[in-house]
N, CA, C and O atoms as CSV, one atom per row, in Angstrom:
chain,resi,resn,atom,element,x,y,z
A,1,MET,N,N,-8.039,17.284,-19.162
A,1,MET,CA,C,-9.183,16.681,-19.516
A,1,MET,C,C,-10.476,17.725,-19.116
A,1,MET,O,O,-10.499,17.933,-17.903
A,2,PHE,N,N,-11.393,18.319,-19.757
A,2,PHE,CA,C,-12.413,18.901,-19.162
A,2,PHE,C,C,-13.583,17.732,-19.563
A,2,PHE,O,O,-13.599,17.031,-20.575
A,3,VAL,N,N,-14.575,17.751,-18.418
A,3,VAL,CA,C,-15.546,16.903,-18.626
A,3,VAL,C,C,-16.905,17.683,-18.550
A,3,VAL,O,O,-16.738,18.901,-18.485
A,4,ASP,N,N,-18.125,17.293,-18.543
A,4,ASP,CA,C,-19.216,18.050,-18.257
A,4,ASP,C,C,-19.232,18.222,-16.768
A,4,ASP,O,O,-18.547,17.537,-16.008
A,5,THR,N,N,-20.230,19.381,-16.312
A,5,THR,CA,C,-20.334,19.498,-15.117
A,5,THR,C,C,-21.321,18.625,-14.398
A,5,THR,O,O,-21.355,18.827,-13.184
A,6,GLY,N,N,-21.980,17.876,-14.774
A,6,GLY,CA,C,-23.077,16.979,-14.507
A,6,GLY,C,C,-22.301,16.263,-13.201
A,6,GLY,O,O,-21.087,16.256,-12.998
A,7,LYS,N,N,-23.234,15.732,-12.470
A,7,LYS,CA,C,-22.975,15.124,-10.866
A,7,LYS,C,C,-22.000,14.004,-11.170
A,7,LYS,O,O,-20.987,13.937,-10.473
A,8,GLU,N,N,-22.175,13.210,-12.034
A,8,GLU,CA,C,-21.328,11.885,-12.140
A,8,GLU,C,C,-20.313,11.899,-13.271
A,8,GLU,O,O,-19.654,10.880,-13.479
A,9,ALA,N,N,-20.106,13.215,-14.174
A,9,ALA,CA,C,-19.463,13.334,-15.435
A,9,ALA,C,C,-17.938,12.791,-15.119
A,9,ALA,O,O,-17.419,11.888,-15.775
A,10,ALA,N,N,-17.294,13.466,-14.023
A,10,ALA,CA,C,-15.879,12.647,-14.100
A,10,ALA,C,C,-15.822,11.429,-13.798
A,10,ALA,O,O,-14.967,10.695,-14.292
A,11,ASP,N,N,-16.598,11.066,-13.056
A,11,ASP,CA,C,-16.692,9.514,-12.653
A,11,ASP,C,C,-16.820,8.614,-13.714
A,11,ASP,O,O,-16.000,7.705,-13.845
A,12,LEU,N,N,-17.913,8.786,-14.615
A,12,LEU,CA,C,-18.350,8.278,-15.737
A,12,LEU,C,C,-16.927,8.369,-16.780
A,12,LEU,O,O,-16.619,7.391,-17.462
A,13,TYR,N,N,-16.317,9.331,-16.806
A,13,TYR,CA,C,-15.087,9.693,-17.792
A,13,TYR,C,C,-13.992,8.722,-17.557
A,13,TYR,O,O,-13.376,8.164,-18.466
A,14,ILE,N,N,-13.752,8.523,-16.102
A,14,ILE,CA,C,-12.647,7.789,-15.310
A,14,ILE,C,C,-13.067,6.234,-16.130
A,14,ILE,O,O,-12.457,5.749,-17.083
A,15,VAL,N,N,-14.189,5.702,-15.491
A,15,VAL,CA,C,-14.610,4.443,-15.690
A,15,VAL,C,C,-14.811,4.350,-17.106
A,15,VAL,O,O,-14.721,3.194,-17.520
A,16,ASN,N,N,-15.013,5.070,-17.822
A,16,ASN,CA,C,-14.893,4.756,-19.295
A,16,ASN,C,C,-13.656,4.627,-20.007
A,16,ASN,O,O,-13.485,4.131,-21.121
A,17,HIS,N,N,-12.700,5.202,-19.123
A,17,HIS,CA,C,-11.255,5.423,-20.016
A,17,HIS,C,C,-10.227,4.629,-19.434
A,17,HIS,O,O,-9.177,4.321,-19.998
A,18,ALA,N,N,-10.646,4.242,-18.037
A,18,ALA,CA,C,-9.523,3.440,-17.191
A,18,ALA,C,C,-9.274,1.966,-17.838
A,18,ALA,O,O,-10.135,1.316,-18.432
A,19,LYS,N,N,-8.006,1.590,-17.621
A,19,LYS,CA,C,-7.765,0.385,-18.318
A,19,LYS,C,C,-7.123,-0.644,-17.042
A,19,LYS,O,O,-6.923,-0.103,-15.955
A,20,GLU,N,N,-6.838,-1.985,-17.185
A,20,GLU,CA,C,-6.377,-2.612,-16.441
A,20,GLU,C,C,-5.258,-2.247,-15.958
A,20,GLU,O,O,-4.435,-1.785,-16.748
A,21,ASN,N,N,-5.000,-2.326,-14.883
A,21,ASN,CA,C,-3.511,-1.959,-14.240
A,21,ASN,C,C,-3.359,-0.269,-14.357
A,21,ASN,O,O,-2.239,0.200,-14.158
A,22,ASP,N,N,-4.225,0.432,-14.605
A,22,ASP,CA,C,-4.095,1.823,-13.945
A,22,ASP,C,C,-4.350,2.110,-12.811
A,22,ASP,O,O,-5.082,1.376,-12.148
A,23,LEU,N,N,-3.844,3.186,-12.326
A,23,LEU,CA,C,-3.638,3.643,-10.935
A,23,LEU,C,C,-4.738,4.924,-10.577
A,23,LEU,O,O,-4.575,6.037,-11.076
A,24,VAL,N,N,-5.716,4.659,-9.778
A,24,VAL,CA,C,-6.675,5.855,-9.437
A,24,VAL,C,C,-6.517,5.927,-8.109
A,24,VAL,O,O,-6.502,4.950,-7.361
A,25,ILE,N,N,-6.351,7.479,-7.665
A,25,ILE,CA,C,-6.226,7.929,-6.445
A,25,ILE,C,C,-7.660,8.928,-6.236
A,25,ILE,O,O,-7.858,10.009,-6.791
A,26,SER,N,N,-8.431,8.330,-5.421
A,26,SER,CA,C,-9.892,8.863,-5.052
A,26,SER,C,C,-10.196,8.416,-3.640
A,26,SER,O,O,-9.641,7.537,-2.982
A,27,GLN,N,N,-11.384,9.362,-3.260
A,27,GLN,CA,C,-11.880,8.858,-1.710
A,27,GLN,C,C,-13.262,8.103,-2.191
A,27,GLN,O,O,-13.974,7.427,-1.448
A,28,ASP,N,N,-13.447,8.308,-3.318
A,28,ASP,CA,C,-14.808,7.734,-3.704
A,28,ASP,C,C,-14.956,6.152,-3.812
A,28,ASP,O,O,-14.362,5.464,-4.643
A,29,ILE,N,N,-15.720,5.744,-2.975
A,29,ILE,CA,C,-15.577,4.357,-2.676
A,29,ILE,C,C,-16.816,3.683,-3.649
A,29,ILE,O,O,-16.978,2.466,-3.560
A,30,GLY,N,N,-17.497,4.293,-4.370
A,30,GLY,CA,C,-18.545,3.817,-5.398
A,30,GLY,C,C,-17.799,3.783,-6.513
A,30,GLY,O,O,-17.795,2.703,-7.105
A,31,LEU,N,N,-17.127,4.719,-6.996
A,31,LEU,CA,C,-15.832,4.666,-8.126
A,31,LEU,C,C,-14.764,3.608,-7.960
A,31,LEU,O,O,-14.206,3.001,-8.875
A,32,ALA,N,N,-14.542,3.463,-6.563
A,32,ALA,CA,C,-13.554,2.169,-6.289
A,32,ALA,C,C,-14.246,0.872,-6.814
A,32,ALA,O,O,-13.633,0.034,-7.475
A,33,GLY,N,N,-15.453,0.770,-6.506
A,33,GLY,CA,C,-16.205,-0.312,-6.725
A,33,GLY,C,C,-16.344,-0.811,-8.202
A,33,GLY,O,O,-16.263,-1.973,-8.600
A,34,LEU,N,N,-16.557,0.261,-8.881
A,34,LEU,CA,C,-16.721,0.197,-10.554
A,34,LEU,C,C,-15.351,-0.332,-11.168
A,34,LEU,O,O,-15.264,-1.262,-11.969
A,35,LEU,N,N,-14.335,0.388,-10.676
A,35,LEU,CA,C,-13.118,0.276,-11.417
A,35,LEU,C,C,-12.125,-0.929,-11.004
A,35,LEU,O,O,-11.103,-1.306,-11.578
A,36,LEU,N,N,-12.715,-1.399,-9.880
A,36,LEU,CA,C,-12.075,-2.951,-9.409
A,36,LEU,C,C,-12.543,-3.946,-10.429
A,36,LEU,O,O,-11.808,-4.846,-10.834
A,37,LYS,N,N,-13.567,-3.802,-10.770
A,37,LYS,CA,C,-14.242,-4.681,-11.782
A,37,LYS,C,C,-13.544,-4.861,-13.164
A,37,LYS,O,O,-13.720,-5.767,-13.979
A,38,LYS,N,N,-12.585,-3.625,-13.250
A,38,LYS,CA,C,-11.717,-3.588,-14.364
A,38,LYS,C,C,-10.624,-3.917,-14.243
A,38,LYS,O,O,-9.963,-3.988,-15.279
A,39,GLY,N,N,-10.134,-4.168,-13.275
A,39,GLY,CA,C,-8.689,-4.253,-12.635
A,39,GLY,C,C,-7.808,-3.365,-12.547
A,39,GLY,O,O,-6.586,-3.472,-12.646
A,40,VAL,N,N,-8.665,-2.171,-12.294
A,40,VAL,CA,C,-7.759,-0.848,-11.918
A,40,VAL,C,C,-7.244,-1.215,-10.357
A,40,VAL,O,O,-7.793,-1.943,-9.530
A,41,VAL,N,N,-6.099,-0.515,-10.260
A,41,VAL,CA,C,-5.419,-0.272,-8.882
A,41,VAL,C,C,-6.142,0.912,-8.160
A,41,VAL,O,O,-6.061,1.991,-8.748
A,42,PHE,N,N,-6.843,0.888,-6.968
A,42,PHE,CA,C,-7.416,1.959,-6.575
A,42,PHE,C,C,-6.794,2.218,-4.922
A,42,PHE,O,O,-6.661,1.383,-4.028
A,43,ILE,N,N,-6.496,3.631,-4.911
A,43,ILE,CA,C,-6.116,3.857,-3.518
A,43,ILE,C,C,-6.527,5.346,-2.921
A,43,ILE,O,O,-6.578,6.320,-3.673
A,44,THR,N,N,-6.776,5.428,-1.702
A,44,THR,CA,C,-7.267,6.770,-1.367
A,44,THR,C,C,-6.157,7.487,-1.066
A,44,THR,O,O,-5.032,7.003,-1.190
A,45,PRO,N,N,-6.435,9.039,-0.529
A,45,PRO,CA,C,-5.380,9.883,-0.350
A,45,PRO,C,C,-4.884,9.580,0.831
A,45,PRO,O,O,-3.723,9.915,1.066
A,46,ARG,N,N,-5.558,8.967,1.704
A,46,ARG,CA,C,-4.869,8.592,2.829
A,46,ARG,C,C,-4.107,6.999,2.928
A,46,ARG,O,O,-3.860,6.461,4.007
A,47,GLY,N,N,-3.838,6.462,1.757
A,47,GLY,CA,C,-3.332,5.284,1.471
A,47,GLY,C,C,-3.724,4.038,1.811
A,47,GLY,O,O,-3.002,3.100,2.150
A,48,LYS,N,N,-5.437,4.081,1.659
A,48,LYS,CA,C,-6.040,2.628,1.905
A,48,LYS,C,C,-6.135,2.485,0.385
A,48,LYS,O,O,-6.368,3.315,-0.494
A,49,GLN,N,N,-5.778,0.640,0.335
A,49,GLN,CA,C,-5.989,0.295,-1.067
A,49,GLN,C,C,-6.850,-0.435,-0.892
A,49,GLN,O,O,-6.756,-1.300,-0.022
A,50,TYR,N,N,-8.207,-0.272,-1.851
A,50,TYR,CA,C,-9.265,-1.021,-2.060
A,50,TYR,C,C,-8.943,-2.320,-3.010
A,50,TYR,O,O,-8.246,-2.230,-4.020
A,51,THR,N,N,-9.426,-3.302,-2.640
A,51,THR,CA,C,-9.301,-4.354,-3.518
A,51,THR,C,C,-10.694,-5.432,-3.611
A,51,THR,O,O,-11.668,-5.270,-2.877
A,52,GLU,N,N,-10.619,-6.344,-4.453
A,52,GLU,CA,C,-11.900,-7.142,-4.487
A,52,GLU,C,C,-12.183,-7.765,-3.131
A,52,GLU,O,O,-13.337,-8.121,-2.892
A,53,LEU,N,N,-11.088,-7.951,-2.089
A,53,LEU,CA,C,-11.388,-8.691,-0.757
A,53,LEU,C,C,-12.168,-7.798,0.437
A,53,LEU,O,O,-12.860,-8.229,1.360
A,54,ASN,N,N,-11.793,-6.283,0.078
A,54,ASN,CA,C,-12.399,-5.521,1.038
A,54,ASN,C,C,-13.519,-4.450,0.669
A,54,ASN,O,O,-14.079,-3.686,1.454
A,55,ILE,N,N,-13.735,-4.578,-0.818
A,55,ILE,CA,C,-14.642,-3.132,-1.372
A,55,ILE,C,C,-16.077,-3.643,-0.897
A,55,ILE,O,O,-16.905,-2.733,-0.864
A,56,ALA,N,N,-16.509,-4.783,-0.555
A,56,ALA,CA,C,-17.769,-5.325,-0.085
A,56,ALA,C,C,-18.106,-4.515,1.055
A,56,ALA,O,O,-19.059,-3.736,1.082
A,57,ASN,N,N,-17.301,-4.719,1.991
A,57,ASN,CA,C,-17.725,-4.103,3.278
A,57,ASN,C,C,-17.453,-2.561,3.329
A,57,ASN,O,O,-18.037,-1.885,4.175
A,58,ALA,N,N,-16.682,-2.057,2.545
A,58,ALA,CA,C,-16.366,-0.331,2.260
A,58,ALA,C,C,-17.782,-0.177,1.675
A,58,ALA,O,O,-18.409,0.691,2.282
A,59,LEU,N,N,-18.388,-0.690,0.798
A,59,LEU,CA,C,-19.617,-0.534,0.122
A,59,LEU,C,C,-20.749,-0.550,0.982
A,59,LEU,O,O,-21.614,0.300,0.768
A,60,GLN,N,N,-20.877,-1.207,1.742
A,60,GLN,CA,C,-22.019,-1.522,2.634
A,60,GLN,C,C,-21.885,-0.547,4.053
A,60,GLN,O,O,-22.921,-0.189,4.615
A,61,PHE,N,N,-20.782,-0.219,4.493
A,61,PHE,CA,C,-20.636,0.825,5.321
A,61,PHE,C,C,-21.086,2.201,4.543
A,61,PHE,O,O,-21.891,2.940,5.110
A,62,ARG,N,N,-20.642,2.500,3.426
A,62,ARG,CA,C,-21.246,3.615,2.697
A,62,ARG,C,C,-22.775,3.748,2.746
A,62,ARG,O,O,-23.402,4.762,3.055
A,63,TYR,N,N,-23.223,2.663,2.422
A,63,TYR,CA,C,-24.673,2.461,2.437
A,63,TYR,C,C,-25.242,2.849,3.790
A,63,TYR,O,O,-25.986,3.824,3.890
A,64,LEU,N,N,-24.922,2.142,4.774
A,64,LEU,CA,C,-25.448,2.329,5.811
A,64,LEU,C,C,-25.057,3.763,6.550
A,64,LEU,O,O,-25.733,4.125,7.513
A,65,SER,N,N,-24.077,4.476,6.130
A,65,SER,CA,C,-23.800,5.853,6.371
A,65,SER,C,C,-24.586,6.663,5.958
A,65,SER,O,O,-24.860,7.632,6.666
A,66,ALA,N,N,-25.271,6.471,4.481
A,66,ALA,CA,C,-25.983,7.289,3.721
A,66,ALA,C,C,-27.561,6.996,4.375
A,66,ALA,O,O,-28.369,7.925,4.351
A,67,LYS,N,N,-27.884,5.909,4.851
A,67,LYS,CA,C,-29.092,5.688,5.243
A,67,LYS,C,C,-29.253,6.376,6.602
A,67,LYS,O,O,-30.353,6.786,6.971
A,68,GLU,N,N,-28.118,6.501,7.360
A,68,GLU,CA,C,-28.421,7.104,8.800
A,68,GLU,C,C,-28.306,8.759,8.342
A,68,GLU,O,O,-28.875,9.610,9.025
A,69,ARG,N,N,-27.533,9.121,7.149
A,69,ARG,CA,C,-27.786,10.663,6.889
A,69,ARG,C,C,-29.188,11.146,6.815
A,69,ARG,O,O,-29.633,12.155,7.362
A,70,ARG,N,N,-29.913,10.187,5.971
A,70,ARG,CA,C,-31.386,10.366,5.393
A,70,ARG,C,C,-32.281,10.121,6.489
A,70,ARG,O,O,-33.487,10.174,6.249
A,71,SER,N,N,-31.885,9.859,7.662
A,71,SER,CA,C,-32.746,9.610,8.618
A,71,SER,C,C,-32.561,10.826,9.692
A,71,SER,O,O,-33.274,11.011,10.679
A,72,GLY,N,N,-31.445,11.614,9.279
A,72,GLY,CA,C,-31.144,12.919,10.033
A,72,GLY,C,C,-30.159,12.738,10.987
A,72,GLY,O,O,-30.013,13.580,11.874
A,73,HIS,N,N,-29.312,11.539,10.908
A,73,HIS,CA,C,-28.158,11.852,11.761
A,73,HIS,C,C,-27.102,11.750,11.071
A,73,HIS,O,O,-26.805,10.850,10.286
A,74,PHE,N,N,-26.333,12.963,11.445
A,74,PHE,CA,C,-25.115,13.448,10.930
A,74,PHE,C,C,-23.928,13.228,11.507
A,74,PHE,O,O,-23.904,13.713,12.638
A,75,SER,N,N,-22.606,12.524,11.095
A,75,SER,CA,C,-21.461,12.412,11.595
A,75,SER,C,C,-20.653,13.829,11.644
A,75,SER,O,O,-21.196,14.855,11.232
A,76,LYS,N,N,-19.592,13.830,12.064
A,76,LYS,CA,C,-18.700,14.968,11.807
A,76,LYS,C,C,-18.227,15.226,10.613
A,76,LYS,O,O,-18.034,16.394,10.275
A,77,GLY,N,N,-17.944,14.105,9.722
A,77,GLY,CA,C,-17.339,14.073,8.604
A,77,GLY,C,C,-15.857,13.469,9.053
A,77,GLY,O,O,-15.515,13.177,10.199
A,78,PRO,N,N,-15.105,13.366,7.889
A,78,PRO,CA,C,-13.598,13.219,7.726
A,78,PRO,C,C,-12.673,13.656,8.518
A,78,PRO,O,O,-12.774,14.883,8.515
A,79,LYS,N,N,-11.708,13.285,9.290
A,79,LYS,CA,C,-10.707,13.929,10.405
A,79,LYS,C,C,-9.682,14.521,9.097
A,79,LYS,O,O,-9.427,14.022,8.001
A,80,LYS,N,N,-9.217,15.854,9.768
A,80,LYS,CA,C,-8.233,16.296,8.894
A,80,LYS,C,C,-7.053,15.296,8.575
A,80,LYS,O,O,-6.607,14.490,9.391
A,81,LEU,N,N,-6.553,15.474,7.123
A,81,LEU,CA,C,-5.233,14.476,6.886
A,81,LEU,C,C,-4.026,14.768,7.738
A,81,LEU,O,O,-3.471,15.859,7.872
A,82,SER,N,N,-3.710,13.620,8.292
A,82,SER,CA,C,-2.347,13.682,9.414
A,82,SER,C,C,-1.165,13.350,8.789
A,82,SER,O,O,-1.203,13.095,7.585
A,83,GLU,N,N,-0.297,13.313,9.289
A,83,GLU,CA,C,1.275,13.079,8.867
A,83,GLU,C,C,0.886,11.512,8.775
A,83,GLU,O,O,1.252,10.937,7.750
A,84,ASP,N,N,0.405,11.001,9.438
A,84,ASP,CA,C,0.465,9.500,9.521
A,84,ASP,C,C,-0.557,8.857,8.248
A,84,ASP,O,O,-0.446,7.721,7.787
A,85,ASP,N,N,-1.348,9.669,7.912
A,85,ASP,CA,C,-1.963,9.543,6.773
A,85,ASP,C,C,-1.229,9.684,5.316
A,85,ASP,O,O,-1.435,8.929,4.367
A,86,ILE,N,N,-0.322,10.813,5.326
A,86,ILE,CA,C,0.739,10.851,4.231
A,86,ILE,C,C,1.789,9.743,4.324
A,86,ILE,O,O,2.318,9.258,3.324
A,87,LEU,N,N,2.028,9.418,5.418
A,87,LEU,CA,C,3.093,8.314,5.274
A,87,LEU,C,C,2.374,6.896,4.925
A,87,LEU,O,O,2.933,6.008,4.282
A,88,ASN,N,N,1.381,6.835,5.314
A,88,ASN,CA,C,0.653,5.687,4.914
A,88,ASN,C,C,0.409,5.584,3.473
A,88,ASN,O,O,0.692,4.570,2.835
A,89,PHE,N,N,-0.177,6.755,2.901
A,89,PHE,CA,C,-0.068,6.982,1.465
A,89,PHE,C,C,1.405,6.716,0.593
A,89,PHE,O,O,1.386,6.073,-0.456
A,90,ILE,N,N,2.573,7.244,1.109
A,90,ILE,CA,C,3.740,6.967,0.427
A,90,ILE,C,C,4.046,5.428,0.458
A,90,ILE,O,O,4.500,4.815,-0.508
A,91,THR,N,N,3.712,4.810,1.813
A,91,THR,CA,C,4.064,3.605,1.910
A,91,THR,C,C,3.472,2.401,0.859
A,91,THR,O,O,4.070,1.448,0.359
A,92,THR,N,N,1.985,2.853,0.722
A,92,THR,CA,C,1.095,2.362,-0.257
A,92,THR,C,C,1.518,2.303,-1.568
A,92,THR,O,O,1.498,1.359,-2.358
A,93,MET,N,N,1.958,3.594,-1.711
A,93,MET,CA,C,2.273,3.890,-3.435
A,93,MET,C,C,3.765,3.171,-3.477
A,93,MET,O,O,3.993,2.547,-4.513
A,94,LYS,N,N,4.786,3.186,-2.492
A,94,LYS,CA,C,6.063,2.497,-3.083
A,94,LYS,C,C,5.770,0.872,-3.396
A,94,LYS,O,O,6.360,0.186,-4.230
A,95,LYS,N,N,4.824,0.500,-2.604
A,95,LYS,CA,C,4.401,-1.043,-2.365
A,95,LYS,C,C,3.902,-1.359,-3.806
A,95,LYS,O,O,4.394,-2.315,-4.407
A,96,ILE,N,N,2.874,-0.532,-4.416
A,96,ILE,CA,C,2.270,-0.686,-5.747
A,96,ILE,C,C,3.522,-0.370,-6.818
A,96,ILE,O,O,3.837,-1.220,-7.650
A,97,LEU,N,N,4.151,0.814,-6.736
A,97,LEU,CA,C,5.169,0.801,-7.648
A,97,LEU,C,C,6.459,-0.210,-7.738
A,97,LEU,O,O,7.063,-0.520,-8.765
A,98,SER,N,N,6.693,-0.588,-6.564
A,98,SER,CA,C,7.743,-1.711,-6.367
A,98,SER,C,C,7.291,-2.915,-6.921
A,98,SER,O,O,8.149,-3.690,-7.345
A,99,LYS,N,N,5.952,-3.262,-7.011
A,99,LYS,CA,C,5.313,-4.578,-7.451
A,99,LYS,C,C,5.088,-4.462,-9.003
A,99,LYS,O,O,5.065,-5.469,-9.710
A,100,ASP,N,N,4.926,-3.209,-9.497
A,100,ASP,CA,C,4.956,-2.837,-10.772
A,100,ASP,C,C,6.286,-3.105,-11.542
A,100,ASP,O,O,6.408,-3.520,-12.694
A,101,ALA,N,N,7.339,-2.745,-10.566
A,101,ALA,CA,C,8.770,-2.813,-11.171
A,101,ALA,C,C,9.304,-4.023,-11.111
A,101,ALA,O,O,10.375,-4.260,-11.671
A,102,GLY,N,N,8.750,-4.782,-10.547
A,102,GLY,CA,C,9.133,-6.369,-10.107
A,102,GLY,C,C,10.009,-6.409,-9.104
A,102,GLY,O,O,10.847,-7.310,-9.132
A,103,ASP,N,N,10.015,-5.685,-8.268
A,103,ASP,CA,C,10.823,-6.191,-6.862
A,103,ASP,C,C,10.066,-6.812,-6.137
A,103,ASP,O,O,10.468,-7.263,-5.065
């Protein structure tokens, strides 16, 4: 699917077309916040699953980080994807898929 090149065009497409129990893999916490309200399963490439229970804290941290950047304080950014991250992603995916299969 091709979408406009606008800043949020891909996110808007995903939000408008995602349905309950769809699976989205992204590191966009804001997108996660929107999709969880629709019943979408959301995980990051590092295997962290966002849920209604933990999204508020993640969004608060995102807000505080953006506030720090606006005041001129920049962090190093995300660390390189590690083997542990990949294993965590695989483990999370297996849990999600086995739950859907009824295991």
